[in-house]
Backbone as a printed PyTorch tensor [residue, N CA C, xyz], in Angstrom:
tensor([[[  67.3630,  -62.3520,   -5.2500],
         [  68.1860,  -61.7760,   -6.2960],
         [  69.3150,  -60.9610,   -5.6640]],

        [[  70.5160,  -61.1300,   -6.1730],
         [  71.6780,  -60.4280,   -5.6390],
         [  71.6800,  -58.9830,   -6.1330]],

        [[  71.9360,  -58.0540,   -5.2230],
         [  72.0740,  -56.6400,   -5.5580],
         [  73.0940,  -56.4690,   -6.6820]],

        [[  72.8190,  -55.5510,   -7.6160],
         [  73.6680,  -55.3550,   -8.8080],
         [  75.1180,  -55.0500,   -8.4420]],

        [[  75.3430,  -54.1400,   -7.4870],
         [  76.7110,  -53.7810,   -7.0950],
         [  77.4410,  -54.9780,   -6.4740]],

        [[  76.7220,  -55.7210,   -5.6350],
         [  77.3250,  -56.9140,   -5.0260],
         [  77.6830,  -57.9140,   -6.1190]],

        [[  76.7570,  -58.1130,   -7.0560],
         [  76.9940,  -59.0680,   -8.1400],
         [  78.2120,  -58.6620,   -8.9760]],

        [[  78.3610,  -57.3710,   -9.2670],
         [  79.5100,  -56.9200,  -10.0460],
         [  80.8130,  -57.1210,   -9.2780]],

        [[  80.7950,  -56.8750,   -7.9790],
         [  82.0010,  -57.0870,   -7.1730],
         [  82.3550,  -58.5690,   -7.1110]],

        [[  81.3620,  -59.4160,   -6.8680],
         [  81.6110,  -60.8570,   -6.8500],
         [  82.1020,  -61.3360,   -8.2120]],

        [[  81.6270,  -60.7130,   -9.2870],
         [  82.0100,  -61.0850,  -10.6430],
         [  83.4730,  -60.8240,  -10.9590]],

        [[  84.1300,  -60.0120,  -10.1490],
         [  85.5530,  -59.7440,  -10.3420],
         [  86.4220,  -60.9080,   -9.8660]],

        [[  85.8490,  -61.7910,   -9.0670],
         [  86.6120,  -62.9230,   -8.5440],
         [  86.8760,  -63.8950,   -9.6920]],

        [[  88.1460,  -64.2130,   -9.9010],
         [  88.5100,  -65.1100,  -10.9940],
         [  89.0130,  -66.4210,  -10.3930]],

        [[  88.5660,  -67.5200,  -10.9650],
         [  88.8620,  -68.8300,  -10.3880],
         [  89.1980,  -69.8300,  -11.4870]],

        [[  89.8520,  -70.8960,  -11.0910],
         [  90.1260,  -71.9780,  -12.0190],
         [  88.8390,  -72.6750,  -12.4230]],

        [[  88.8660,  -73.2940,  -13.6010],
         [  87.6890,  -73.9830,  -14.1280],
         [  87.9270,  -75.4900,  -14.0780]],

        [[  86.9550,  -76.1930,  -13.5150],
         [  87.0220,  -77.6410,  -13.4050],
         [  85.7330,  -78.2470,  -13.9480]],

        [[  85.8180,  -79.4970,  -14.3190],
         [  84.6160,  -80.2680,  -14.6210],
         [  84.5000,  -81.3110,  -13.5250]],

        [[  83.3630,  -81.2860,  -12.8300],
         [  83.0870,  -82.2240,  -11.7490],
         [  82.2020,  -83.3240,  -12.3230]],

        [[  82.6050,  -84.5760,  -12.0950],
         [  81.8570,  -85.6940,  -12.6470],
         [  81.5030,  -86.7230,  -11.5960]],

        [[  80.4500,  -87.4640,  -11.8640],
         [  80.0380,  -88.5480,  -10.9730],
         [  79.3940,  -89.6510,  -11.8130]],

        [[  79.3410,  -90.8380,  -11.2220],
         [  78.7220,  -91.9820,  -11.8900],
         [  78.0240,  -92.8440,  -10.8450]],

        [[  76.9010,  -93.4440,  -11.2660],
         [  76.1730,  -94.3750,  -10.4020],
         [  75.2610,  -95.2180,  -11.2850]],

        [[  75.2600,  -96.5060,  -11.0280],
         [  74.4220,  -97.4450,  -11.7860],
         [  74.5970,  -97.2890,  -13.3010]],

        [[  75.8330,  -97.0990,  -13.7370],
         [  76.1430,  -97.0180,  -15.1580],
         [  75.8680,  -95.6860,  -15.8210]],

        [[  75.3950,  -94.7000,  -15.0620],
         [  75.1180,  -93.3660,  -15.6110],
         [  76.2500,  -92.4290,  -15.2110]],

        [[  76.8140,  -91.6980,  -16.2020],
         [  77.8570,  -90.7000,  -15.9450],
         [  77.3120,  -89.3240,  -16.2770]],

        [[  77.5920,  -88.3500,  -15.4060],
         [  77.2170,  -86.9620,  -15.6630],
         [  78.3520,  -86.0710,  -15.1710]],

        [[  78.3970,  -84.8410,  -15.7050],
         [  79.4310,  -83.8970,  -15.3030],
         [  78.9300,  -82.4740,  -15.5180]],

        [[  79.5250,  -81.5410,  -14.7880],
         [  79.1710,  -80.1350,  -14.9470],
         [  80.4240,  -79.2790,  -14.7690]],

        [[  80.4260,  -78.1150,  -15.4000],
         [  81.5290,  -77.1710,  -15.2660],
         [  81.3490,  -76.3750,  -13.9880]],

        [[  82.4550,  -76.1820,  -13.2890],
         [  82.4210,  -75.4230,  -12.0410],
         [  83.6460,  -74.5380,  -11.9320]],

        [[  83.4890,  -73.4170,  -11.2990],
         [  84.6360,  -72.6540,  -10.8300],
         [  84.4610,  -72.4250,   -9.3290]],

        [[  83.6640,  -73.3250,   -8.7390],
         [  83.4290,  -73.3090,   -7.3020],
         [  83.9150,  -74.5940,   -6.6530]],

        [[  85.1200,  -75.0080,   -7.0210],
         [  85.8120,  -76.1120,   -6.3520],
         [  87.0540,  -75.4980,   -5.7170]],

        [[  87.2750,  -75.7940,   -4.4490],
         [  88.4020,  -75.1880,   -3.7360],
         [  89.0650,  -76.1820,   -2.8070]],

        [[  90.3750,  -76.0560,   -2.6830],
         [  91.0990,  -76.7510,   -1.6180],
         [  90.7610,  -76.0100,   -0.3340]],

        [[  90.4300,  -76.7450,    0.7350],
         [  90.0020,  -76.0780,    1.9650],
         [  90.8170,  -76.4720,    3.1880]],

        [[  91.9280,  -77.1830,    2.9960],
         [  92.7600,  -77.5890,    4.1230],
         [  94.2120,  -77.6940,    3.6780]],

        [[  95.1200,  -77.2650,    4.5590],
         [  96.5470,  -77.4530,    4.2990],
         [  97.0430,  -78.7760,    4.8630]],

        [[  96.4520,  -79.2250,    5.9480],
         [  96.9130,  -80.4280,    6.6310],
         [  96.4880,  -81.7100,    5.9290]],

        [[  95.3480,  -81.6770,    5.2760],
         [  94.8250,  -82.8590,    4.5900],
         [  94.3980,  -82.4630,    3.1750]],

        [[  94.3750,  -83.4120,    2.2380],
         [  93.9230,  -83.0960,    0.8740],
         [  92.3970,  -83.0690,    0.8030]],

        [[  91.8120,  -81.9620,    1.2600],
         [  90.3540,  -81.8280,    1.2910],
         [  89.9290,  -80.7180,    0.3440]],

        [[  88.8990,  -81.0180,   -0.4530],
         [  88.3210,  -80.0280,   -1.3590],
         [  86.8430,  -79.8470,   -1.0350]],

        [[  86.3030,  -78.7390,   -1.5330],
         [  84.8900,  -78.4350,   -1.3990],
         [  84.3610,  -78.1250,   -2.7990]],

        [[  83.2570,  -78.7570,   -3.1480],
         [  82.6010,  -78.4900,   -4.4260],
         [  81.1780,  -78.0180,   -4.1450]],

        [[  80.7980,  -76.9040,   -4.7490],
         [  79.4520,  -76.3670,   -4.6100],
         [  78.6090,  -76.8730,   -5.7730]],

        [[  77.4740,  -77.5150,   -5.4560],
         [  76.6590,  -78.1780,   -6.4790],
         [  75.1870,  -77.8280,   -6.2870]],

        [[  74.5180,  -77.5280,   -7.3750],
         [  73.0780,  -77.2950,   -7.3190],
         [  72.3480,  -78.6360,   -7.2650]],

        [[  71.4010,  -78.8000,   -6.3310],
         [  70.5970,  -80.0260,   -6.3100],
         [  69.7650,  -80.2070,   -7.5750]],

        [[  69.6000,  -79.1390,   -8.3640],
         [  68.8450,  -79.2230,   -9.6150],
         [  69.6580,  -79.8580,  -10.7350]],

        [[  70.9780,  -79.9370,  -10.5620],
         [  71.8260,  -80.4510,  -11.6310],
         [  71.7780,  -81.9750,  -11.6660]],

        [[  71.8130,  -82.5590,  -12.8530],
         [  71.6990,  -84.0170,  -12.9830],
         [  72.9110,  -84.7730,  -12.4300]],

        [[  73.9890,  -84.0900,  -12.1220],
         [  75.1510,  -84.7320,  -11.5100],
         [  74.9480,  -84.9190,  -10.0030]],

        [[  74.1800,  -84.0310,   -9.3960],
         [  73.9910,  -84.0250,   -7.9430],
         [  73.5470,  -85.3770,   -7.3780]],

        [[  72.4630,  -85.9940,   -7.8830],
         [  72.0370,  -87.2660,   -7.2800],
         [  73.0760,  -88.3750,   -7.4390]],

        [[  73.8840,  -88.3160,   -8.5040],
         [  74.9250,  -89.3280,   -8.6900],
         [  76.0450,  -89.1370,   -7.6700]],

        [[  76.3490,  -87.8830,   -7.3490],
         [  77.3650,  -87.5960,   -6.3250],
         [  76.8960,  -88.0800,   -4.9610]],

        [[  75.6250,  -87.8600,   -4.6680],
         [  75.0700,  -88.2950,   -3.3880],
         [  75.0520,  -89.8230,   -3.3110]],

        [[  74.5470,  -90.4630,   -4.3460],
         [  74.3970,  -91.9290,   -4.3440],
         [  75.7360,  -92.6590,   -4.2990]],

        [[  76.7240,  -92.1440,   -5.0290],
         [  78.0120,  -92.8430,   -5.0960],
         [  78.9530,  -92.4680,   -3.9580]],

        [[  78.7530,  -91.2930,   -3.3670],
         [  79.6350,  -90.8500,   -2.2960],
         [  81.0050,  -90.4040,   -2.7920]],

        [[  81.1230,  -90.1970,   -4.0960],
         [  82.4090,  -89.7650,   -4.6530],
         [  82.1880,  -88.9810,   -5.9340]],

        [[  83.2340,  -88.2710,   -6.3440],
         [  83.1870,  -87.5080,   -7.5870],
         [  84.6060,  -87.2690,   -8.0720]],

        [[  84.7110,  -86.8510,   -9.3220],
         [  86.0080,  -86.5000,   -9.8900],
         [  86.0510,  -85.0100,  -10.1690]],

        [[  87.2630,  -84.4920,  -10.2210],
         [  87.4950,  -83.1130,  -10.6210],
         [  88.5350,  -83.1610,  -11.7370]],

        [[  88.1720,  -82.6630,  -12.9100],
         [  89.1160,  -82.5270,  -14.0260],
         [  89.4770,  -81.0510,  -14.1180]],

        [[  90.7430,  -80.7260,  -13.8830],
         [  91.1930,  -79.3390,  -13.9560],
         [  91.4880,  -79.0190,  -15.4160]],

        [[  90.7410,  -78.0620,  -15.9650],
         [  90.8380,  -77.7700,  -17.3950],
         [  92.0330,  -76.8800,  -17.7220]],

        [[  92.6190,  -77.1510,  -18.8860],
         [  93.6850,  -76.3200,  -19.4090],
         [  93.0990,  -75.1440,  -20.1730]],

        [[  93.9220,  -74.1220,  -20.3860],
         [  93.4680,  -72.9170,  -21.0920],
         [  92.9790,  -73.2260,  -22.5050]],

        [[  93.3960,  -74.3550,  -23.0550],
         [  92.9710,  -74.7520,  -24.4010],
         [  91.6820,  -75.5820,  -24.3990]],

        [[  90.9950,  -75.6500,  -23.2520],
         [  89.8090,  -76.5010,  -23.1480],
         [  88.5250,  -75.7020,  -22.8990]],

        [[  88.4090,  -74.5630,  -23.5650],
         [  87.2000,  -73.7470,  -23.4370],
         [  85.9800,  -74.5080,  -23.9560]],

        [[  86.1290,  -75.2680,  -25.0280],
         [  84.9920,  -76.0240,  -25.5760],
         [  84.4260,  -76.9820,  -24.5330]],

        [[  85.3030,  -77.6930,  -23.8380],
         [  84.8560,  -78.6210,  -22.8050],
         [  84.1800,  -77.8600,  -21.6670]],

        [[  84.7920,  -76.7440,  -21.2650],
         [  84.2090,  -75.9290,  -20.2020],
         [  82.8320,  -75.4190,  -20.5740]],

        [[  82.6850,  -74.9450,  -21.7980],
         [  81.3960,  -74.4230,  -22.2580],
         [  80.3580,  -75.5350,  -22.3490]],

        [[  80.7550,  -76.6800,  -22.8980],
         [  79.8230,  -77.7960,  -23.0670],
         [  79.2180,  -78.2220,  -21.7250]],

        [[  80.0640,  -78.4180,  -20.7190],
         [  79.5690,  -78.9080,  -19.4350],
         [  78.9630,  -77.8080,  -18.5710]],

        [[  78.9840,  -76.5530,  -19.0600],
         [  78.3560,  -75.4780,  -18.2870],
         [  76.8420,  -75.4600,  -18.4830]],

        [[  76.3560,  -76.2430,  -19.4300],
         [  74.9150,  -76.3900,  -19.6400],
         [  74.4760,  -77.7370,  -19.0800]],

        [[  73.2180,  -77.8290,  -18.6290],
         [  72.7370,  -79.1570,  -18.2270],
         [  72.8770,  -80.1300,  -19.3930]],

        [[  73.3110,  -81.3390,  -19.0830],
         [  73.5520,  -82.3440,  -20.1220],
         [  72.3790,  -82.5690,  -21.0440]],

        [[  71.1650,  -82.5690,  -20.4880],
         [  70.0000,  -82.8120,  -21.3430],
         [  69.8260,  -81.7090,  -22.3780]],

        [[  70.2320,  -80.4740,  -22.0530],
         [  70.1240,  -79.3820,  -23.0210],
         [  71.0620,  -79.6100,  -24.2050]],

        [[  72.2330,  -80.1660,  -23.9320],
         [  73.1990,  -80.4610,  -24.9860],
         [  72.9530,  -81.8440,  -25.5930]],

        [[  71.9670,  -82.5520,  -25.0730],
         [  71.5770,  -83.8830,  -25.5590],
         [  72.7390,  -84.8850,  -25.5410]],

        [[  73.7060,  -84.6320,  -24.6540],
         [  74.8290,  -85.5490,  -24.4530],
         [  75.5440,  -85.8910,  -25.7620]],

        [[  75.7030,  -84.9020,  -26.6410],
         [  76.2540,  -85.1660,  -27.9720],
         [  77.7800,  -85.2630,  -28.0110]],

        [[  78.4770,  -84.6990,  -27.0400],
         [  79.9440,  -84.6140,  -27.1260],
         [  80.6160,  -85.7170,  -26.3090]],

        [[  80.4630,  -86.9470,  -26.7480],
         [  81.0730,  -88.0840,  -26.0510],
         [  82.5930,  -87.9490,  -25.9480]],

        [[  83.1980,  -87.2340,  -26.8950],
         [  84.6590,  -87.0970,  -26.8850],
         [  85.1590,  -86.2420,  -25.7160]],

        [[  84.2480,  -85.5300,  -25.0280],
         [  84.6520,  -84.6650,  -23.9130],
         [  84.6610,  -85.3790,  -22.5730]],

        [[  84.2710,  -86.6410,  -22.5490],
         [  84.2230,  -87.3530,  -21.2770],
         [  84.5840,  -88.8250,  -21.4880]],

        [[  85.2860,  -89.3730,  -20.5180],
         [  85.6930,  -90.7730,  -20.5800],
         [  85.7940,  -91.3030,  -19.1570]],

        [[  85.6450,  -92.6060,  -18.9520],
         [  85.8570,  -93.1480,  -17.6020],
         [  87.3350,  -93.0590,  -17.2290]],

        [[  87.5970,  -92.8560,  -15.9570],
         [  88.9650,  -92.8340,  -15.4400],
         [  89.6500,  -94.1250,  -15.8790]],

        [[  90.7650,  -94.0280,  -16.5960],
         [  91.4300,  -95.2370,  -17.1020],
         [  91.9100,  -96.1680,  -15.9800]],

        [[  91.8830,  -97.4360,  -16.2530],
         [  92.4200,  -98.4510,  -15.3400],
         [  91.8100,  -98.3930,  -13.9480]],

        [[  90.5060,  -98.1500,  -13.8670],
         [  89.8550,  -98.0980,  -12.5600],
         [  88.5120,  -98.8120,  -12.6280]],

        [[  88.0870,  -99.3250,  -11.4800],
         [  86.8240, -100.0540,  -11.4090],
         [  85.6260,  -99.1540,  -11.1080]],

        [[  85.8660,  -97.9170,  -10.6500],
         [  84.7710,  -97.0730,  -10.1830],
         [  83.9610,  -96.4280,  -11.3080]],

        [[  84.4760,  -96.3690,  -12.5350],
         [  83.7310,  -95.8360,  -13.6700],
         [  83.4630,  -94.3470,  -13.6190]],

        [[  84.1900,  -93.6130,  -12.7880],
         [  83.9660,  -92.1680,  -12.6780],
         [  84.4690,  -91.4450,  -13.9290]],

        [[  83.7350,  -90.4120,  -14.3650],
         [  84.1090,  -89.7060,  -15.5910],
         [  85.1670,  -88.6300,  -15.3720]],

        [[  86.0080,  -88.4560,  -16.3840],
         [  87.0010,  -87.3850,  -16.4110],
         [  87.0280,  -86.7930,  -17.8180]],

        [[  87.5930,  -85.6080,  -17.9250],
         [  87.7400,  -84.9500,  -19.2250],
         [  89.1060,  -85.3370,  -19.7880]],

        [[  89.1390,  -85.9440,  -20.9730],
         [  90.4230,  -86.3100,  -21.5680],
         [  91.3450,  -85.1010,  -21.7160]],

        [[  92.6190,  -85.3360,  -21.5010],
         [  93.6580,  -84.3330,  -21.6950],
         [  93.5730,  -83.1450,  -20.7410]],

        [[  92.8170,  -83.2660,  -19.6440],
         [  92.7720,  -82.1930,  -18.6490],
         [  94.1440,  -82.0820,  -17.9790]],

        [[  94.3980,  -80.9660,  -17.3490],
         [  95.6790,  -80.7440,  -16.6700],
         [  95.9160,  -81.8140,  -15.6050]],

        [[  94.8650,  -82.1220,  -14.8580],
         [  94.9700,  -83.1620,  -13.8220],
         [  93.5730,  -83.6630,  -13.4950]],

        [[  93.5290,  -84.8640,  -12.9350],
         [  92.2840,  -85.4480,  -12.4520],
         [  92.4420,  -85.7390,  -10.9690]],

        [[  91.3440,  -85.5660,  -10.2340],
         [  91.3100,  -85.9280,   -8.8150],
         [  90.0590,  -86.7550,   -8.5560]],

        [[  90.2320,  -87.8300,   -7.8260],
         [  89.0760,  -88.6110,   -7.3600],
         [  88.8760,  -88.2720,   -5.8980]],

        [[  87.6500,  -87.9100,   -5.5540],
         [  87.3440,  -87.3990,   -4.2290],
         [  86.2260,  -88.2180,   -3.5810]],

        [[  86.3830,  -88.5120,   -2.2930],
         [  85.3640,  -89.2400,   -1.5380],
         [  84.7100,  -88.2870,   -0.5470]],

        [[  83.4030,  -88.1250,   -0.6990],
         [  82.6370,  -87.1860,    0.1220],
         [  82.5380,  -87.6760,    1.5580]],

        [[  82.7710,  -86.7570,    2.5110],
         [  82.5730,  -87.0990,    3.9170],
         [  81.5560,  -86.1860,    4.5910]],

        [[  81.1630,  -85.0960,    3.9190],
         [  80.1640,  -84.1920,    4.5040],
         [  79.4870,  -83.4010,    3.3940]],

        [[  78.1750,  -83.2400,    3.5290],
         [  77.4080,  -82.4000,    2.6170],
         [  76.6890,  -81.3550,    3.4640]],

        [[  76.8890,  -80.0900,    3.1250],
         [  76.2860,  -78.9950,    3.8760],
         [  75.3170,  -78.2310,    2.9820]],

        [[  74.0270,  -78.2160,    3.3440],
         [  73.0480,  -77.4790,    2.5480],
         [  73.2620,  -75.9670,    2.6660]],

        [[  73.0760,  -75.2590,    1.5510],
         [  73.1050,  -73.7990,    1.5150],
         [  71.7520,  -73.3530,    0.9570]],

        [[  71.6220,  -72.0830,    0.6370],
         [  70.3490,  -71.5740,    0.1000],
         [  69.9200,  -72.3070,   -1.1680]],

        [[  70.8020,  -72.3160,   -2.1920],
         [  70.4140,  -72.9140,   -3.4730],
         [  71.4190,  -73.9450,   -3.9710]],

        [[  72.4430,  -74.2210,   -3.1970],
         [  73.4600,  -75.2090,   -3.5370],
         [  73.7500,  -76.0600,   -2.3110]],

        [[  74.4880,  -77.1400,   -2.5190],
         [  75.0120,  -77.9170,   -1.4030],
         [  76.5200,  -77.9630,   -1.5420]],

        [[  77.2090,  -77.8950,   -0.4200],
         [  78.6660,  -77.9660,   -0.4030],
         [  79.0820,  -79.3880,   -0.0890]],

        [[  79.8290,  -80.0010,   -1.0020],
         [  80.3420,  -81.3550,   -0.8250],
         [  81.7900,  -81.2410,   -0.3680]],

        [[  82.0720,  -81.6830,    0.8410],
         [  83.4420,  -81.7270,    1.3470],
         [  83.9630,  -83.1420,    1.1360]],

        [[  85.1500,  -83.2450,    0.5570],
         [  85.6500,  -84.5640,    0.1750],
         [  87.1660,  -84.6390,    0.2950]],

        [[  87.6350,  -85.8500,    0.5630],
         [  89.0760,  -86.1160,    0.5740],
         [  89.5230,  -86.5200,   -0.8210]],

        [[  90.6290,  -85.9660,   -1.2510],
         [  91.2290,  -86.3720,   -2.5180],
         [  91.9640,  -87.6740,   -2.2400]],

        [[  91.5210,  -88.7540,   -2.8810],
         [  92.0780,  -90.0740,   -2.5970],
         [  92.9180,  -90.6350,   -3.7350]],

        [[  92.8350,  -89.9980,   -4.9020],
         [  93.6160,  -90.4580,   -6.0510],
         [  93.7690,  -89.2840,   -7.0140]],

        [[  94.9270,  -89.1720,   -7.6180],
         [  95.1550,  -88.1210,   -8.6130],
         [  95.8410,  -88.6960,   -9.8370]],

        [[  95.6850,  -87.9830,  -10.9260],
         [  96.4050,  -88.2990,  -12.1560],
         [  96.8970,  -86.9840,  -12.7400]],

        [[  98.1840,  -86.6540,  -12.5160],
         [  98.7140,  -85.4500,  -13.1540],
         [  98.9350,  -85.7240,  -14.6330]],

        [[  98.4640,  -84.8420,  -15.4870],
         [  98.5690,  -85.0510,  -16.9280],
         [  99.4830,  -84.0290,  -17.5960]],

        [[  99.1800,  -82.7590,  -17.4290],
         [  99.9860,  -81.7130,  -18.0650],
         [ 100.1220,  -80.5160,  -17.1240]],

        [[ 100.7450,  -80.7520,  -15.9980],
         [ 100.8210,  -79.7680,  -14.9290],
         [ 101.5570,  -78.4830,  -15.3090]],

        [[ 102.3560,  -78.5050,  -16.3380],
         [ 103.0910,  -77.2950,  -16.7260],
         [ 102.2800,  -76.3880,  -17.6550]],

        [[ 101.1300,  -76.8470,  -18.1160],
         [ 100.3040,  -76.0470,  -19.0120],
         [  99.4540,  -75.0570,  -18.2120]],

        [[  99.1250,  -73.8980,  -18.7990],
         [  98.3200,  -72.9130,  -18.0760],
         [  96.8760,  -73.3840,  -17.9120]],

        [[  96.3140,  -73.1770,  -16.7150],
         [  94.9220,  -73.5650,  -16.4930],
         [  93.9420,  -72.5430,  -17.0610]],

        [[  92.7300,  -72.9980,  -17.2910],
         [  91.6290,  -72.1480,  -17.7210],
         [  91.0540,  -71.4500,  -16.4910]],

        [[  90.7570,  -70.1620,  -16.6320],
         [  90.1770,  -69.3750,  -15.5480],
         [  88.8350,  -68.8110,  -16.0020]],

        [[  88.0100,  -68.4100,  -15.0210],
         [  86.7140,  -67.8280,  -15.3590],
         [  86.3170,  -66.7740,  -14.3430]],

        [[  85.7190,  -65.7150,  -14.8490],
         [  85.1060,  -64.6710,  -14.0330],
         [  83.7780,  -64.3400,  -14.6840]],

        [[  82.7140,  -64.2110,  -13.9020],
         [  81.4160,  -63.9150,  -14.5070],
         [  81.3920,  -62.5380,  -15.1620]],

        [[  82.2660,  -61.6460,  -14.7600],
         [  82.3430,  -60.3270,  -15.4080],
         [  83.3090,  -60.3170,  -16.5760]],

        [[  84.4040,  -61.0930,  -16.5030],
         [  85.4530,  -61.0400,  -17.5110],
         [  85.4390,  -62.2280,  -18.4720]],

        [[  84.6800,  -63.2630,  -18.1510],
         [  84.5850,  -64.4320,  -19.0160],
         [  85.7820,  -65.3610,  -18.8930]],

        [[  86.0230,  -66.1550,  -19.9370],
         [  87.0970,  -67.1500,  -19.9640],
         [  88.4470,  -66.4480,  -20.0640]],

        [[  89.4080,  -66.9130,  -19.2980],
         [  90.7570,  -66.3500,  -19.2930],
         [  91.7590,  -67.4970,  -19.1430]],

        [[  93.0260,  -67.1700,  -19.3750],
         [  94.0880,  -68.1230,  -19.0900],
         [  95.1120,  -67.4210,  -18.2190]],

        [[  95.8750,  -68.2080,  -17.4760],
         [  96.8920,  -67.5870,  -16.6420],
         [  97.8970,  -66.8840,  -17.5310]],

        [[  98.5250,  -65.8900,  -16.9760],
         [  99.4590,  -65.1020,  -17.7700],
         [ 100.7950,  -64.9460,  -17.0810]],

        [[ 101.3370,  -63.7580,  -17.2050],
         [ 102.6540,  -63.4640,  -16.6600],
         [ 102.6470,  -63.5030,  -15.1350]],

        [[ 103.8290,  -63.6850,  -14.5720],
         [ 103.9780,  -63.6730,  -13.1220],
         [ 103.6950,  -62.2700,  -12.6010]],

        [[ 103.1540,  -62.1840,  -11.3990],
         [ 102.7680,  -60.9010,  -10.8180],
         [ 103.9400,  -60.1730,  -10.1610]],

        [[ 105.0220,  -60.8480,   -9.8620],
         [ 106.1670,  -60.1640,   -9.2600],
         [ 107.3930,  -60.3570,  -10.1330]],

        [[ 108.3030,  -59.4200,  -10.0070],
         [ 109.4870,  -59.4890,  -10.8540],
         [ 110.4520,  -60.5580,  -10.3460]],

        [[ 111.1860,  -61.1920,  -11.2550],
         [ 112.1170,  -62.2520,  -10.8730],
         [ 113.1610,  -61.7580,   -9.8690]],

        [[ 113.4590,  -62.5940,   -8.8940],
         [ 114.4820,  -62.2730,   -7.9070],
         [ 114.0050,  -61.4090,   -6.7520]],

        [[ 112.7440,  -60.9820,   -6.7660],
         [ 112.2120,  -60.1420,   -5.6980],
         [ 111.2770,  -60.9850,   -4.8360]],

        [[ 111.5560,  -61.0350,   -3.5420],
         [ 110.7140,  -61.7880,   -2.6240],
         [ 110.0100,  -60.8210,   -1.6870]],

        [[ 108.7300,  -60.6530,   -1.8990],
         [ 107.9300,  -59.7800,   -1.0400],
         [ 107.9510,  -60.3240,    0.3820]],

        [[ 107.8980,  -61.6330,    0.5270],
         [ 107.9320,  -62.2690,    1.8520],
         [ 109.2120,  -61.8850,    2.5820]],

        [[ 110.3610,  -62.0140,    1.8990],
         [ 111.6410,  -61.6600,    2.5360],
         [ 111.6740,  -60.1850,    2.9080]],

        [[ 111.1360,  -59.3140,    2.0690],
         [ 111.0900,  -57.8840,    2.3820],
         [ 110.2560,  -57.6210,    3.6350]],

        [[ 109.1180,  -58.2990,    3.7420],
         [ 108.2680,  -58.1240,    4.9150],
         [ 108.9460,  -58.6490,    6.1790]],

        [[ 109.5910,  -59.8160,    6.0900],
         [ 110.2940,  -60.3720,    7.2520],
         [ 111.4400,  -59.4650,    7.6820]],

        [[ 112.1310,  -58.8730,    6.7240],
         [ 113.2170,  -57.9400,    7.0350],
         [ 112.6620,  -56.7090,    7.7510]],

        [[ 111.5260,  -56.2270,    7.2850],
         [ 110.8830,  -55.0660,    7.9210],
         [ 110.4800,  -55.3700,    9.3540]],

        [[ 109.8980,  -56.5410,    9.5810],
         [ 109.5200,  -56.9500,   10.9300],
         [ 110.7320,  -57.0410,   11.8290]],

        [[ 111.8260,  -57.6330,   11.3230],
         [ 113.0620,  -57.7630,   12.1170],
         [ 113.6350,  -56.3850,   12.4410]],

        [[ 113.5840,  -55.4670,   11.4850],
         [ 114.1220,  -54.1110,   11.7040],
         [ 113.2830,  -53.3500,   12.7250]],

        [[ 111.9720,  -53.4500,   12.6190],
         [ 111.0820,  -52.6790,   13.4840],
         [ 110.9010,  -53.2940,   14.8650]],

        [[ 110.9690,  -54.6310,   14.9660],
         [ 110.6600,  -55.2910,   16.2290],
         [ 111.7890,  -56.1390,   16.7710]],

        [[ 112.8600,  -56.2970,   16.0500],
         [ 113.9670,  -57.1270,   16.5040],
         [ 113.5970,  -58.5960,   16.4620]],

        [[ 114.4260,  -59.4030,   17.0140],
         [ 114.1860,  -60.8590,   17.0430],
         [ 113.5630,  -61.2480,   18.3740]],

        [[ 112.2510,  -61.0910,   18.4920],
         [ 111.5570,  -61.4490,   19.7490],
         [ 111.5340,  -62.9300,   19.9360]]])
C-alpha cells in the first residue's frame, strides 16, 4: 500500500487520457489509461503500463500490437466506460469502440478520438503489479488534432486543457539563453 502523503503527491500529476485497445482471434478489448507516454525523441516509441489482470493484457501479448486512442475533452463517457473491466460493464457500449477503418489487423479504436496510433510491441518489462509495453508507433490517424485533449489526475479528476501558461510574445527559452550569453559569453 502506498503511503498517504506519497499517494497525494503522485495524485497531483496530471496526464492525457487514452484508450488502449488490442485484438486477437476475433476478440477486441480496451481499457482507459493515463499511463501511456512517448519515451524517445529519436524514434516514435511509446510505453504503456498494463495490469496483467486486465482482459486486454493477454490480447496485447498474443497479438504483439495495440492501439492508442487519444481522447478529446468531450469524451469523458468513453474514458469512464473503459476505466472499468469490460466484463463489469457487460460490453454494452458498442458505440464506443470500432475496428480501425480500412485495415486488416482488426485493432479497436474509439470513434472520433483526437488521434489513433497503432503500435508494435518490441519489449515487455515486468513491474510489481503492471507490465510496461514498449512499442513503435507504426501507423497513425490524426482526426481532430486542434481539439483539447482529456486530462486526468487521481486527486483532481477529469480535466481539459485550458489557457496557455505563458503570455503571448514572451519566450522563456530566449530569456534564459540571453542570460547565459550575458553571464558566460559565447564559449
